[in-house]
Each structure stands twice: as structure tokens, then as C-alpha cells.
C-alpha positions as CSV (number, residue, x, y, z in Angstrom):
1,M,82.8,69.3,114.6
2,D,79.1,69.8,113.6
3,P,77.1,66.5,114.3
4,L,75.6,66.5,110.8
5,L,79.0,66.9,109.2
6,S,80.5,64.2,111.4
7,S,77.7,61.8,110.4
8,L,78.2,62.6,106.7
9,L,81.9,62.0,106.9
10,I,81.4,58.7,108.7
11,A,78.9,57.7,106.0
12,L,81.5,58.5,103.4
13,S,84.0,56.1,104.9
14,L,83.0,53.0,103.0
15,V,82.6,55.0,99.7
16,G,86.0,56.6,100.3
17,L,87.6,53.3,101.0
18,T,86.2,51.8,97.9
19,G,87.4,54.8,95.9
20,F,90.8,54.6,97.5
21,L,91.2,50.9,96.5
22,F,90.1,51.7,93.0
23,L,92.4,54.6,92.7
24,R,95.3,52.6,94.1
25,S,94.7,49.9,91.5
26,R,94.8,52.6,88.8
27,R,97.9,54.2,90.1
28,G,100.6,51.9,88.8
29,P,104.0,53.1,87.9
30,R,102.5,55.3,85.1
31,F,100.9,57.7,87.6
32,P,103.1,60.3,89.4
33,P,104.4,58.9,92.7
34,G,103.4,60.2,96.0
35,P,102.8,59.5,99.7
36,R,100.2,56.8,100.4
37,P,96.7,58.4,101.1
38,L,94.4,57.3,104.0
39,P,90.8,56.3,103.2
40,V,88.4,59.2,102.9
41,I,90.7,62.0,103.9
42,G,93.5,61.2,101.6
43,N,96.7,63.1,102.4
44,F,95.1,66.0,104.3
45,H,96.7,64.8,107.6
46,Q,100.1,65.5,106.2
47,L,99.7,69.1,105.0
48,G,99.7,71.0,108.3
49,K,99.4,74.8,108.4
50,K,102.1,75.4,105.7
51,P,101.1,73.0,102.9
52,Y,103.5,74.5,100.5
53,E,106.4,73.7,102.8
54,T,105.2,70.2,103.5
55,L,104.8,69.5,99.8
56,S,108.3,70.8,99.2
57,H,109.7,68.3,101.7
58,L,107.6,65.5,100.2
59,A,108.8,66.3,96.7
60,K,112.4,65.7,97.8
61,T,111.3,62.0,98.3
62,H,108.8,61.6,95.5
63,G,110.1,63.9,92.8
64,P,109.1,67.2,91.1
65,L,106.0,65.6,89.7
66,M,104.1,64.1,92.6
67,S,100.5,63.1,93.3
68,I,98.4,63.2,96.5
69,R,94.7,62.9,97.2
70,L,92.8,65.6,99.0
71,G,89.5,63.9,100.0
72,S,88.2,62.7,96.7
73,L,90.3,65.2,94.7
74,Y,93.2,63.7,92.8
75,T,96.0,66.3,92.9
76,V,99.3,66.6,91.1
77,I,102.1,68.8,92.6
78,V,104.6,70.4,90.3
79,S,107.8,71.5,92.2
80,S,110.5,72.3,89.6
81,P,110.8,74.9,86.8
82,E,111.4,72.1,84.2
83,M,108.1,70.4,85.1
84,A,106.3,73.7,85.3
85,K,107.5,74.6,81.8
86,E,106.4,71.1,80.5
87,L,102.9,71.6,81.8
88,L,102.4,75.3,81.2
89,Q,104.2,75.8,77.9
90,R,104.5,72.5,76.1
91,H,101.0,71.2,77.2
92,G,99.5,74.6,78.0
93,Q,96.2,73.9,76.3
94,V,95.6,70.6,78.2
95,F,96.4,72.2,81.6
96,S,94.5,75.5,81.0
97,G,91.4,74.5,83.0
98,R,90.6,75.6,86.5
99,T,89.6,73.6,89.6
100,I,86.7,75.8,90.8
101,A,86.1,76.0,94.5
102,Q,82.5,76.0,95.6
103,V,82.8,79.5,96.9
104,M,83.3,80.7,93.3
105,H,79.9,79.4,92.3
106,A,78.5,82.4,94.2
107,R,77.1,85.0,91.8
108,D,77.9,82.7,88.9
109,L,81.6,83.6,89.0
110,N,82.4,80.1,87.8
111,K,80.6,81.0,84.6
112,L,81.4,84.7,84.1
113,S,84.7,85.4,85.9
114,M,87.6,85.5,83.5
115,A,89.7,83.8,86.2
116,F,87.6,80.7,86.2
117,T,85.7,80.4,82.9
118,P,87.0,77.7,80.4
119,A,89.7,78.9,78.0
120,G,87.4,79.2,75.0
121,K,86.5,82.1,72.8
122,E,84.8,84.3,75.4
123,W,87.8,83.9,77.7
124,R,90.2,84.7,74.9
125,D,88.2,87.9,74.1
126,K,88.5,89.1,77.7
127,R,92.2,88.3,77.9
128,K,92.7,90.3,74.7
129,I,90.8,93.3,76.2
130,C,93.0,93.2,79.2
131,K,96.2,92.9,77.2
132,E,95.5,95.4,74.5
133,E,93.3,97.9,76.3
134,V,92.9,97.7,80.1
135,F,96.6,97.0,81.0
136,S,98.3,98.4,77.9
137,E,101.1,100.9,78.3
138,R,98.9,103.6,76.8
139,S,96.1,103.0,79.3
140,L,98.3,102.7,82.4
141,E,100.2,105.9,81.4
142,G,96.9,107.7,81.0
143,S,95.9,106.8,84.6
144,E,99.2,107.5,86.2
145,A,98.2,110.9,87.5
146,L,95.4,109.3,89.5
147,R,97.8,106.9,91.2
148,Q,100.3,109.7,91.9
149,E,97.5,111.5,93.8
150,K,96.9,108.5,96.0
151,L,100.6,107.9,96.7
152,Q,100.9,111.6,97.8
153,Q,98.0,110.9,100.2
154,L,100.0,108.0,101.6
155,V,103.0,110.3,102.1
156,E,100.8,112.8,103.9
157,H,99.2,110.1,106.1
158,V,102.5,108.6,107.2
159,G,103.8,112.2,107.7
160,R,101.1,112.8,110.3
161,H,102.3,109.6,112.1
162,C,105.7,111.2,112.1
163,E,104.4,114.4,113.7
164,R,102.6,112.5,116.4
165,G,105.3,109.9,117.0
166,D,102.9,107.1,116.3
167,V,103.8,103.6,115.1
168,V,102.4,102.5,111.7
169,D,100.7,99.2,111.1
170,I,102.2,98.8,107.7
171,H,99.9,96.1,106.4
172,D,96.8,98.1,107.4
173,V,98.2,101.3,105.7
174,L,99.2,99.3,102.6
175,L,95.8,97.7,102.3
176,V,94.1,101.1,102.4
177,T,96.7,102.5,99.9
178,N,96.1,99.6,97.5
179,L,92.4,99.9,97.8
180,N,92.7,103.6,97.0
181,L,95.0,102.9,94.1
182,M,92.7,100.3,92.7
183,L,89.6,102.4,93.2
184,T,91.1,105.5,91.5
185,T,92.6,103.5,88.6
186,L,89.3,101.7,88.0
187,F,86.8,104.5,88.8
188,S,88.6,107.8,89.3
189,T,87.4,108.0,92.9
190,R,88.6,111.2,94.5
191,S,88.6,112.1,98.2
192,P,90.9,114.4,100.2
193,D,90.9,111.7,103.0
194,F,93.4,108.9,103.1
195,E,90.7,106.5,104.2
196,S,87.5,107.8,102.8
197,K,84.0,106.4,103.5
198,T,84.1,104.5,100.2
199,T,87.5,103.0,101.0
200,K,86.3,101.9,104.4
201,E,83.3,100.1,102.9
202,F,85.4,98.3,100.3
203,K,88.0,97.4,103.0
204,E,85.3,95.7,105.1
205,I,84.0,93.7,102.1
206,V,87.5,92.7,100.9
207,E,88.6,91.5,104.4
208,V,85.5,89.3,104.8
209,I,85.9,87.9,101.2
210,A,89.6,87.2,101.9
211,I,88.7,85.1,105.0
212,A,85.8,83.3,103.2
213,V,88.1,82.4,100.2
214,A,91.0,81.3,102.4
215,V,89.1,78.9,104.7
216,P,89.4,75.2,103.6
217,N,85.9,74.1,102.5
218,F,85.0,70.4,103.1
219,A,82.6,70.7,100.2
220,D,85.5,71.1,97.7
221,Y,86.9,67.8,98.7
222,F,83.7,65.8,99.4
223,P,81.3,66.6,96.6
224,I,78.3,65.0,98.4
225,L,78.5,68.0,100.9
226,K,78.2,70.7,98.2
227,P,74.3,71.0,98.3
228,L,74.5,71.4,102.1
229,D,77.2,74.1,102.3
230,P,77.9,72.8,105.9
231,Q,80.3,75.6,106.8
232,G,78.2,78.4,105.3
233,I,81.1,79.6,103.1
234,K,79.1,79.9,99.9
235,R,76.2,81.7,101.7
236,K,78.7,84.2,103.1
237,A,80.3,84.6,99.7
238,E,76.9,85.2,98.1
239,L,76.3,88.0,100.6
240,Y,79.6,89.8,100.3
241,F,80.2,89.2,96.6
242,G,76.7,90.7,96.2
243,K,77.8,93.8,98.2
244,L,80.8,94.2,95.9
245,F,78.8,93.8,92.7
246,E,76.3,96.4,94.0
247,K,79.2,98.8,94.3
248,F,80.5,98.1,90.9
249,E,77.1,98.3,89.3
250,G,76.6,101.6,91.0
251,F,79.8,103.0,89.5
252,L,78.9,101.6,86.1
253,N,75.3,103.0,86.1
254,E,76.5,106.4,87.2
255,R,79.1,106.5,84.4
256,L,76.5,105.4,81.8
257,E,74.1,108.0,83.0
258,S,76.8,110.7,82.8
259,R,77.7,109.8,79.3
260,K,74.1,109.8,78.3
261,N,73.5,113.2,79.7
262,N,76.7,114.7,78.4
263,P,77.6,112.8,75.3
264,G,80.3,115.2,74.1
265,G,81.8,115.9,77.5
266,P,85.3,115.0,78.7
267,K,86.0,111.4,79.6
268,E,87.6,110.1,82.7
269,Q,91.1,108.5,82.3
270,D,90.3,105.3,84.1
271,L,89.7,101.7,83.3
272,L,85.9,101.8,83.7
273,E,85.9,104.4,80.9
274,T,87.9,102.0,78.7
275,L,85.6,99.1,79.4
276,V,82.5,101.2,78.6
277,D,84.0,102.4,75.4
278,I,84.8,98.7,74.5
279,S,81.2,97.5,75.3
280,Q,79.7,100.3,73.1
281,G,82.2,99.7,70.2
282,T,82.5,96.9,67.7
283,G,86.1,95.7,68.1
284,Y,85.6,93.4,71.0
285,N,83.0,91.1,72.4
286,L,82.1,92.6,75.8
287,T,78.6,93.4,77.0
288,T,77.7,96.0,79.6
289,E,76.4,93.2,81.9
290,E,79.8,91.5,81.8
291,I,81.7,94.6,83.0
292,P,81.1,94.1,86.7
293,Y,82.6,90.6,86.5
294,L,85.7,91.9,84.9
295,L,85.9,94.6,87.5
296,F,85.6,91.9,90.2
297,D,88.6,90.0,88.7
298,L,90.7,93.1,88.5
299,F,89.8,94.5,92.0
300,V,89.8,91.4,94.2
301,G,92.8,89.9,92.4
302,G,95.1,92.9,93.3
303,S,94.1,94.6,96.6
304,E,95.1,92.1,99.3
305,T,98.0,90.5,97.4
306,N,99.7,93.8,96.6
307,A,99.4,95.0,100.2
308,T,100.9,91.7,101.4
309,S,103.8,91.8,99.0
310,I,104.7,95.3,99.8
311,E,104.6,94.5,103.5
312,W,107.1,91.7,102.8
313,I,109.3,94.1,100.8
314,M,109.4,96.5,103.8
315,T,110.0,93.7,106.2
316,E,113.1,92.5,104.3
317,L,114.4,96.0,103.9
318,L,114.0,96.8,107.6
319,F,115.7,93.6,108.6
320,N,118.5,94.1,106.1
321,P,119.5,97.8,106.5
322,D,122.4,97.5,104.1
323,K,119.8,96.7,101.3
324,L,117.6,99.5,102.4
325,K,120.5,102.0,102.3
326,R,121.5,100.9,98.8
327,L,117.9,101.3,97.6
328,K,117.7,104.8,99.2
329,E,120.9,105.9,97.5
330,E,119.7,104.6,94.1
331,I,116.4,106.5,94.3
332,K,118.1,109.6,95.5
333,S,120.6,109.5,92.6
334,V,117.8,109.4,90.1
335,V,115.2,111.8,91.5
336,G,117.2,113.9,94.0
337,E,116.8,114.5,97.7
338,K,113.3,115.8,97.6
339,G,112.2,114.8,94.1
340,Q,109.0,113.1,93.3
341,I,109.2,109.6,91.8
342,R,107.4,108.9,88.5
343,E,106.6,105.6,87.0
344,A,108.9,106.5,84.1
345,D,111.8,106.5,86.6
346,I,111.4,102.8,87.3
347,A,113.5,101.9,84.2
348,R,116.4,103.7,85.9
349,L,116.0,102.0,89.2
350,P,117.4,98.5,88.6
351,Y,118.0,97.8,92.3
352,L,114.4,98.6,93.1
353,E,113.3,96.1,90.5
354,A,115.7,93.6,92.0
355,V,114.3,94.1,95.5
356,V,110.8,93.4,94.2
357,K,111.8,90.3,92.3
358,E,113.8,88.9,95.3
359,T,110.8,89.5,97.6
360,L,108.4,87.7,95.2
361,R,110.9,84.8,95.1
362,F,111.3,84.7,98.8
363,H,107.6,85.3,99.7
364,P,105.4,84.5,96.7
365,P,101.9,85.8,97.5
366,G,100.3,82.7,96.1
367,P,102.8,79.9,97.0
368,L,100.8,77.2,95.1
369,L,99.2,79.6,92.5
370,L,95.5,79.3,91.6
371,P,94.8,75.6,90.9
372,R,94.8,74.3,87.3
373,R,92.8,71.4,86.0
374,S,93.7,68.8,83.4
375,E,91.3,68.9,80.5
376,A,92.4,65.5,79.1
377,D,94.6,62.6,80.0
378,Q,98.2,63.7,79.3
379,E,101.5,61.9,79.6
380,V,104.3,64.1,81.2
381,N,107.8,62.9,81.9
382,G,106.7,59.3,81.6
383,Y,103.7,59.6,84.0
384,M,100.0,59.9,83.1
385,I,98.1,62.8,84.5
386,P,94.4,61.9,84.3
387,K,91.7,64.2,83.0
388,G,90.1,66.2,85.9
389,A,93.2,66.2,88.0
390,Q,93.9,69.3,90.0
391,I,97.3,70.8,89.4
392,L,99.2,72.8,91.9
393,F,102.5,74.6,91.1
394,N,104.6,75.0,94.2
395,V,106.4,78.3,93.3
396,W,107.4,78.6,97.0
397,A,109.5,75.4,96.6
398,M,111.0,76.6,93.3
399,G,112.0,79.9,95.0
400,K,113.8,78.0,97.8
401,D,115.5,75.4,95.6
402,P,119.3,75.5,96.3
403,S,120.0,73.9,92.9
404,I,118.5,77.1,91.3
405,W,119.4,79.8,93.8
406,T,122.6,80.3,95.7
407,D,121.8,80.7,99.4
408,P,118.0,80.6,98.8
409,D,117.2,81.4,102.5
410,T,119.1,84.7,102.2
411,F,117.5,87.9,101.0
412,E,119.9,89.0,98.3
413,P,118.4,91.3,95.6
414,E,121.9,91.5,94.0
415,R,121.3,88.1,92.5
416,F,118.9,89.7,90.0
417,L,121.4,92.3,89.0
418,E,123.7,89.5,87.9
419,K,121.1,87.1,86.7
420,R,118.6,88.5,84.1
421,V,115.4,86.8,85.2
422,D,112.0,88.3,85.1
423,F,108.6,87.2,86.3
424,K,106.7,87.6,83.1
425,G,106.2,83.9,82.5
426,Q,109.3,83.1,80.4
427,H,111.7,82.1,83.3
428,F,109.9,79.3,85.1
429,E,112.1,79.5,88.2
430,L,110.3,82.7,89.0
431,I,106.5,82.7,88.2
432,P,104.7,84.4,91.1
433,F,102.1,85.6,88.6
434,G,101.8,82.3,86.9
435,A,102.8,81.5,83.3
436,G,101.3,80.4,80.1
437,R,97.7,80.9,79.0
438,R,96.5,81.7,82.5
439,I,99.2,84.2,83.6
440,C,97.8,87.0,85.7
441,P,96.5,89.7,83.3
442,G,96.8,92.4,85.9
443,M,100.6,91.9,86.3
444,P,101.5,95.2,84.5
445,L,99.5,97.3,87.0
446,A,100.5,95.2,90.0
447,T,104.2,95.6,89.1
448,R,103.8,99.4,88.9
449,I,102.0,99.5,92.3
450,L,104.6,97.3,94.0
451,Q,107.5,99.3,92.7
452,M,106.0,102.8,93.2
453,T,104.6,102.2,96.7
454,T,107.9,100.8,97.9
455,A,109.9,103.7,96.3
456,V,107.6,106.3,98.0
457,L,107.9,104.7,101.5
458,V,111.7,104.3,101.2
459,H,112.4,107.7,99.6
460,N,110.3,109.9,101.9
461,F,110.9,108.3,105.3
462,E,113.4,106.7,107.6
463,W,112.0,103.7,109.5
464,R,112.6,102.0,112.9
465,L,111.0,98.8,114.0
466,E,108.6,99.0,116.9
467,K,110.5,96.4,118.8
468,D,113.9,94.8,118.5
469,K,113.1,91.3,117.5
470,D,115.1,88.1,116.8
471,H,116.0,88.0,113.1
472,A,114.1,84.7,112.6
473,D,110.9,86.2,113.9
474,H,110.2,88.3,110.8
475,K,110.0,85.2,108.6
476,G,106.8,83.8,110.3
477,E,104.1,83.2,107.7
478,V,100.4,82.4,107.6
479,L,98.5,81.3,104.5
480,G,95.3,83.1,103.7
481,V,94.2,84.5,100.4
482,A,97.9,85.5,100.2
483,L,101.0,84.4,102.1
484,R,101.0,87.0,104.9
485,R,103.3,87.8,107.8
486,E,102.3,85.9,110.9
487,T,102.3,89.1,112.9
488,P,101.8,92.6,111.3
489,L,104.8,94.7,110.6
490,R,104.8,97.8,112.8
491,A,107.4,100.5,112.5
492,F,108.0,104.2,113.4
493,P,108.5,106.6,110.5
494,F,110.7,109.6,110.6
495,K,110.7,112.4,108.0
496,I,113.9,112.8,106.0
């Protein structure tokens, strides 16, 4: 450990011990129960590499509303649908705040990003824009042709692997595909290449940001360290967030210049065009300067998590060939042997929808969701949650709860054909996109991308794993910006 950081942590010992004793005196029976914290570090020593799993085990002892301490940060863990509904629906306004990591202070994202700004009027205006304009059925239908073009490039790219007999690194291909889908949906980017120069540049930036955001930052748990940025995480974020904003501002300025030079010309059918229209109209409160921040939320929020989720879908299908066969037969019955799948076909593919739901239950991309923050003292289920507490929702634990799901450790999409549950925030046993006031605004686009990309890969190719592996091996997980496979999924494609 860095000598300066070691000295600071030692210096914090007495302060931390005092804080611990004070907190313990406050935490009588009215505060949520939990494991006893150590001075200074709190309960960090108990979390391990899979904190969602550890917290699930601890909740069996301490209950579905449990408290721990992470450094100086008092944290409440919610591990049941009933408690999640209580906080997110009944007391949604109180628990609508965000715990903001230091990394999100880069480029003033803590003030201007919709994901982190307080749930006030400006935040409500941006949510309204997303719901009524950006991710409306009309808007997404208008940009479908752009996504179809990129999915066809995916088919051609995988087809070239078939011809050469090459193995496919499925996560890498899916990350490029999702970057292509996001770039074309946002900016109408067009390139004959599967991985264009623009995509490569964005891929490099996104991969660095994913690492920076995922690394535990001491400064988030020991506030005295924030000015020092001892791990350099904020400095790296400033650099790479800046590169991303430079790209977004370039797209925006180019579009504004094009509209200025050709005011009566045809408009692009993409989300940037929608946002520029809104900023120049009178119906919503959105300035041109705010557009890059909204683009940041939409782009970063979807690229890595979508790729990770589709990799898990393909993993489960390849390790459960009977499920893969059933999905293939369903798609074939709707679009024919060589037919092209359209987004309108999804409504006639209930098993595809069930496969996506089951994967999100089994492998939620954000097992603890984005942290919430209590905006006031609030009593819940007889316990007091204090103002300023961080709130984590363990959706991984809810997805593995045997009191909710029969055989929760078995991949069984059929359960969603019998049990009408969706992930739109009304059924709290399945909330991979969150729920309540802070539910993910990009869910309508993400859902289309998950379903369509899966359908294209399943319908156009047969797949064989690179190696015969023990069945348990495919369940290995590692927590980053999303809950990824421990080892990348690699498989050989064969044309049908």
C-alpha cells in the first residue's frame, strides 16, 4: 500500500474508533440490525470478491433490512421484494437521492448527469424528455432501420468467422455490436466495417471508464482522502470522460452546423436529432450545453451492461441446449427458415422474452443496483433509516431466493411463461433496471437490443463451445461495472 495512504489510514484510527463508538450508541434496536463493524474499516473485511453473495448470506442472519458500515459510510442493504417495494414505492421520494462516488465529480457529472442529480425539477424535466421523446415507441420505431443495419453487420462479421473456422470471443463481438447499435441510434453513424475507426476509439474509452468506475475508491469511504485522490481514479476519469465529451460535442456541433447550413433539409432519424429539436423548441427545459451530459448517460449506461447481459444469455443457452433448441424453433415458426427478424416480431416470441427475463434474474448486470441515498430520517418496518444513509438493493439475492423462485439455481425460462412477471418496476422480485423514481430510463432501448441481438445470433447460426467444460465452470462471475463472466465465452459459429 502507498506509504502516504497507510499513514492517513493509521491517523484515521482514533477518529474512526470514536465514530464507531458513537454510531454503536445510536444503533439501538430502532436501527436495522447487522454484523458488528470493526473500527475504521467497518465491515469491509467481510465483503470479499462477491459482496452481493456475502450480503445475501448475512441477510439470512440479520434480515431483509440490514445495516453495515463501509469505512465511514453507513449503509442499509435491502434483500427482499417486500422491503424493496416499501422503500422504492411507499417511501420513494425519501429514497430518491443518490450516493455519489468521487469519480462522478469528474466533469461535474454529479451536478449535470441525470443519473446523479437530485430528484428536483431539472431532473424531472430530463426524465420526461427520455420517457416522452427519446425512448418513446415513436422514436424507437423511427430509428429501427439504423439498428437493423448494424445487426446485419454482426451477421456478416460472424459469417466470416464461419468461413475461416475461427472461434468467436462473444463478449468482444457483443461489445463492438452494442457500441455500433448505440452510436447509430444516437448519431446515425454509418460505416461498412463491423469495427470502424470510430467504434474502436469509443471502445478504448469505454473499457478504461469501466475499469475506473469499478475499482473500489478509498476516498468514497474515508472523506478525508477525497482532496488527495490517492489512487488517481478521479484524475483518470477526468481524462477519459473528457475524451468522451469531446466526441459527443463533435457530433453535436456537426449536427448544429448542418442544420444551420441546410435549414429545410431532411433530418436524421436518431436521438441526437430529437434532442436538438427539443433544445430549440419551447416544450421542454433542455439547453444545448446539457445535451452532451444526457448523451453520456444514455451511452455509458448501456454499452457494457448490454454486452454483458447478452453474453450471459448465450452462455445459458449454450449450456442448456434444450432451451436453445426451443428458442430456435420459436423464431423459425415466426419468421421462417431464412427470414429477417424485426422488432415488431418480438411480441410473437414469448419464449425469447422469457429467456431474457430468466437471464436477468439469474445474472443481473448490476447485482446491487446504483446506490440510493436517504434524503431524510425514515422509519421502515419498525427500524429507523437515518438521513444520508446509503441504500443498496441486493437484486442478486432476490433473484436467488427459494421462497420466491422454484429451483432458483436452475436456468428455467419456462417459469416466465407460467408466471406473468416483467422487469418494468412493478414486480419487485425482478428489478434489474431498478424501480420507482430512479428506474433506468433507457430500459425500452436496452430491452430491444437484448432481444434482437439474441434472436439474430440464435436464428442465423449454430454454436459449439470452444472447449468441453464442466457445467459449473460457466457460472463463474466477476464484479466490474457489470456482473461479467469470470472467463470470456468463446464458441465456434456454423452457418445454418
